[in-house]
C-alpha positions as CSV (number, residue, x, y, z in Angstrom):
1,M,22.1,-5.2,-7.5
2,E,21.8,-2.6,-9.9
3,T,18.3,-3.6,-9.9
4,L,17.4,-2.3,-6.1
5,L,20.5,0.5,-6.6
6,K,17.9,1.9,-9.3
7,R,14.6,1.1,-7.3
8,Q,16.3,2.7,-4.6
9,K,16.7,5.5,-6.0
10,I,13.3,5.8,-7.6
11,R,11.8,4.8,-3.9
12,Y,13.5,8.1,-2.8
13,R,13.0,10.6,-5.6
14,I,8.9,9.1,-5.4
15,R,9.5,10.7,-0.8
16,K,10.5,13.3,-1.8
17,K,7.8,14.8,-3.7
18,V,4.9,12.3,-1.0
19,S,3.7,12.9,2.1
20,G,1.2,11.9,4.6
21,T,-0.5,13.7,7.1
22,A,-3.3,12.4,9.7
23,E,-6.4,13.8,7.4
24,M,-4.9,12.5,4.0
25,P,-2.4,10.0,5.2
26,R,0.0,8.3,2.4
27,L,-0.5,4.6,1.6
28,S,3.0,3.0,1.4
29,V,2.5,-0.3,-0.6
30,F,6.2,-3.0,0.1
31,R,6.2,-5.5,-2.5
32,S,8.1,-9.0,-1.7
33,N,8.9,-11.6,-4.2
34,N,5.9,-14.0,-2.3
35,E,4.9,-11.1,0.0
36,I,2.4,-7.5,-0.7
37,Y,2.4,-5.5,2.8
38,V,0.5,-2.0,2.6
39,Q,0.7,1.1,5.6
40,L,-0.9,4.2,5.3
41,I,1.9,6.8,7.4
42,D,1.5,10.2,9.0
43,D,4.8,11.2,7.7
44,L,4.3,14.1,10.0
45,Q,3.6,12.6,13.4
46,G,5.8,9.6,11.8
47,R,3.1,7.2,12.9
48,T,1.8,4.3,11.4
49,L,-2.3,4.5,11.2
50,A,-3.7,1.0,10.1
51,S,-2.0,-1.6,7.9
52,A,-2.4,-4.9,6.0
53,S,-0.5,-7.9,4.3
54,S,-1.1,-10.5,2.6
55,R,0.2,-12.3,5.8
56,D,-3.0,-11.5,7.3
57,K,-4.8,-14.9,8.8
58,D,-7.8,-14.4,7.0
59,I,-6.1,-13.5,3.3
60,A,-2.6,-15.9,3.8
61,A,-5.4,-18.7,5.0
62,Q,-6.7,-18.9,0.8
63,K,-5.5,-20.5,-1.3
64,L,-5.0,-17.6,-4.0
65,T,-2.5,-15.9,-6.7
66,K,-0.1,-13.4,-5.4
67,T,-2.8,-11.3,-7.9
68,E,-5.9,-12.3,-5.8
69,K,-3.4,-12.4,-2.6
70,S,-3.0,-8.1,-3.3
71,R,-6.6,-7.5,-3.9
72,L,-7.7,-8.9,-0.8
73,V,-4.8,-6.6,0.6
74,G,-6.2,-3.4,-1.0
75,A,-9.9,-4.5,0.4
76,S,-8.6,-4.3,3.6
77,I,-6.8,-1.4,3.8
78,A,-9.9,0.4,2.6
79,R,-12.2,-0.8,4.9
80,K,-10.0,-0.5,7.8
81,A,-8.7,3.0,6.5
82,R,-13.0,3.7,6.5
83,E,-13.2,2.5,10.2
84,L,-10.2,5.2,10.7
85,G,-12.4,8.1,8.9
86,I,-10.1,8.3,6.5
87,A,-11.7,9.0,2.9
88,K,-8.2,10.2,0.7
89,A,-4.5,8.7,0.9
90,V,-1.3,9.8,-1.2
91,F,-0.6,6.9,-2.8
92,D,3.3,5.7,-2.7
93,R,4.1,2.8,-4.9
94,G,8.0,2.2,-3.4
95,G,9.6,2.2,-6.0
96,N,7.4,-0.5,-8.0
97,L,6.1,0.0,-11.4
98,Y,2.4,0.2,-11.6
99,H,1.2,-2.8,-12.9
100,G,0.5,-5.9,-11.1
101,R,0.0,-6.8,-7.9
102,V,0.7,-2.9,-6.8
103,K,-1.7,-2.0,-9.7
104,A,-4.0,-4.6,-8.0
105,V,-4.0,-2.8,-4.7
106,A,-4.1,-0.1,-6.0
107,E,-7.4,-0.9,-7.4
108,S,-8.6,-2.7,-5.0
109,A,-8.3,0.3,-2.5
110,R,-9.8,2.6,-4.5
111,E,-13.1,0.4,-5.1
112,G,-13.5,0.4,-0.9
113,G,-13.9,3.9,-1.3
114,L,-10.5,5.2,-0.2
115,Q,-9.6,8.0,-2.8
116,F,-5.8,8.9,-3.6
């Protein structure tokens, strides 16, 4: 339980500093034990502009490791952002370390053309 509270405090500390707009939304990452979810969020209006996850049909159908699926999620969110005309975003790692699956999402989104 202690680790959950510690991560929650880190999340709040990050959210104090990171906020997204329509032109430069917040790229929020949520990592569970088995899946990974990513959203582009406009915090001023409180709307989700685009989302992608490892549970999407095209990604979930493939037999890959969790890190490889995370790369596909990052590429998917970058593609959706491009379709919306979004070139820049603010990265919100959600209290997780910038390592492993979270890093794979970020690097893949950057390769897809998203800047943060």
